[in-house]
N, C-alpha and C positions, 0 to 999 in steps of 0.2 A: 433122961432124954424127954424133950417136950412131946406132948401127945400129938401135936400137929406140926407140920413144917410150915414156917411162916415165909410166904412169898409176897413181899411188899404189902403186908398187913392182912392178907388172906391166909387162913390156916387150912392146910391140906392134910388129909389123913394118910398115914404111912401104910398104904395098901397097894398091891398090884391088882390086876384084873381078878385073879382067883381069890385073893384076900377080900376084895370088895364084895364079890359075889357071895362068899361064905359068910361074911358079916351080915349082909342083908338077909340071907336065909335064916341065920341063927336068930336074928331079931324077929323075923316073921314067925318062926316056930315058937318063940317066947311070947308072942302077942304084943311085941313092942312096935310102936309106930316109927317109921323111918322116912325122913325127907332127905333125898339125895340131890346134891348140886354137882353137876359136871362142869368144871370151870376151866376156861382158857385164859390167855393173857388179856383179851378184851374184857372178860368178866372182872379180872383183877383190877384193871384200870377203872372200870365203872364203880367197883366197890370203894376205890380210893376217892372217887369224886362224889359219890352218892351215899350218904350215911345209911339210908334205908337198905340199899343193896349190901353194904358192909355188914349191917345187922343180920340180914338174912343168911349171909355166909357164916357168921359166927354161930348162929342158932341152928343151922342145919345139922342133921345127925351124921351125915357123911358127906365130905367134900373131896372129890377126886380130880386128878389132873387130866383133863380131857385134851389139852393142847400140848404139842411138842415144845412150845415156847415155855410153858410152865416147868416141864421136866428139865429143859436146858437151864432155866433160871435156878432151879433147886440145886443142880449140879454145880453151877457157878457159886452158889451160896454154901456149898459143901454140906448139903443136907439132901441127898438125892431122893427123888420120887420116881415111882414107876408110872407110866402112862396108862390111863384107864379110859379109852374112848367110849362115849355114850353108846355108839352103835354096837360095839363089842360087848358092852355091859348088858344091853338088852338081849343080844344073841345068847349070852351066857345064862341069863336069868330065865328066859322063856321056857326051855325044857323043864327046869325045876318048878316053875310056876304051873306048867301043864300037869306035872305029876302030882302036884298038891291040889289041883283043880281050883286054883285061886282066880276068881273072875277079874279080868282086866278091862279097864275103860281107856279108850284112846281119845284124847282131847287135843284139838288143834290142827294145824296145817290147813291147806286149802280144801274147798268142797270136794268130798268124795275120797280124799287122800287117806284119811284115817281108816276108812272102810277097806281100802286097798291094802294098806299096811297090815291091818288086822288079818285079812285073808291070806296074805303072804306068810305071816307068822303061823297061822293055823295049819298051813300046808307043811310047815317045817316040824311042828310039834303036835303030835297026836294027842287029843284030849284037851287042848288049850281052850279055856273058857273065855269067850268074848262077852263081857257084860254090856258093852255099848260103844258107840262111836259118835263124835260130834266135832264139827270144825269150829263153830262158834267164834268168839272174839275174846282177847284178853282185856277188853274194856270193862271197867267196873259195872257199867249199866247192864251187862249181860251175865254177871255173876250169878244172880238168883236163879235164872233159868238153867244154867249149866249145873249148878249145885243140885238143883232139884232132879235133873236127869241122872246125875251120878248117884245120888242117894237112892233113887227108885231102881237103879240097875243092880244094886247089891254089890258093886265093885269093891274089891279089897286092894287092888293095885291100880294106880292111876299114872298114866304116861301123858305128859303135857308137852306139846310141840308148838309153842308160840314163839320160840326163839328167845335168847337171853337178852335182857333180864325180865322180859314180860312173863315168861313161864314161871320163873322163880317168884316173882311178885304175886302171880295168881295163886300159886300153891301156898305161899306164906299167909295170904289173907283169907283163903277159903278152906284150908285143911281142917281148921277147928270145927267147921260146919259139916264135915264128912267123917263121922265117927267110925264108920265101917272100913274106911280106907286105912290100910296099915303100911302101905308103901307108895310114895309119890316121887316121881323122877322127872326133871325137866330134860327133854331129849332132843331139843333143837331140830335139826333137819332129818332125824332118823326116819320119820314117817315117809318123807319124800324119797329117801334112799330105798326103803323097803318096797314102796309102791312103784319104783322104777322111774320116778320123776326126776331124780337127781343122780347123776353118774357118780360112782364110787371110784376113788383114786386107785390106780394100780398098786398092787401089793408092795412093789419096790419103793414107790414114793411114800406110801404109808409107813413102811418100816424105817425109812430114812428121815422121817419127821417133816417131809415136805408136802404133806397133804394140804396144808393151808395154801400153798402156791397153786396146786391143782384146782382147789375150790375157787380161788381168785380168778384163774383163767376161764373157768366155766361159769362163774357168777361175778362179772366185773363190778357189779354194784357193791360188792363186799369191800371195796377199797375204802369206803367211808369208815367202816368198822376197823379195818386193819391198819389204818394210818396211825393208830396209837402204838403199833408194835415197836417202831424205833425208840419212842419215849420209854416204853416198858423196858427195852434192852438197856437203855442208858441208866434208868433208875436202878435196875438190878446191878449193873456194873458199879454205880456209885455206892450202893449198899454193900457190895463185896469189898470195896476199897476202904470206905469210911465207916461202915457199920450203920446202925439205924440213924 
């Protein structure tokens, strides 16, 4: 059995939410650095079009299926994956990070949002260590200042909320300059959700895989990103019928 499930050229690790959490914690305890990509169909399509994004996906230490579309595609390809939403992965990790006193840095989202997200998580997990917060920008001209902030903070865990693929690009080019950071995850809109800036889909919609429709209804501007979904579905169907 292949180590990863291939969905249109992007390899996904064979883990569910519990398995992903346990793997990350094992690597942390062993002192291993872990770069986590939470990938949805839009990310897969970007990786096909942009060799740099494809390389980031290949070199990431853990790639999980964030979107219901990826899970559906894997089932169609007869190599089923479990869904590991970034928001639930953060929720699962936070109590464990708090018990380990691992300092977390919150990078990204709008002004003040990272601070609100950090405060919300601290209320949930007693002992959570907040190393620092910064909205900043994914632009390369801002990298030096952000890296300096993170290094000075002593952070061991870095959550980056610039949206994909900007957050993955940021981590890929800057992680080497952050030797103390042992875990880096691109978390998309998780800060906005934690801060109450973005409404979370009802549990029934989430369980049925229709969270993308909820987000589109609440964020109509997402149609530009989601217009690749029909092509994604067609490519998966072609792969299912004709192979690679």
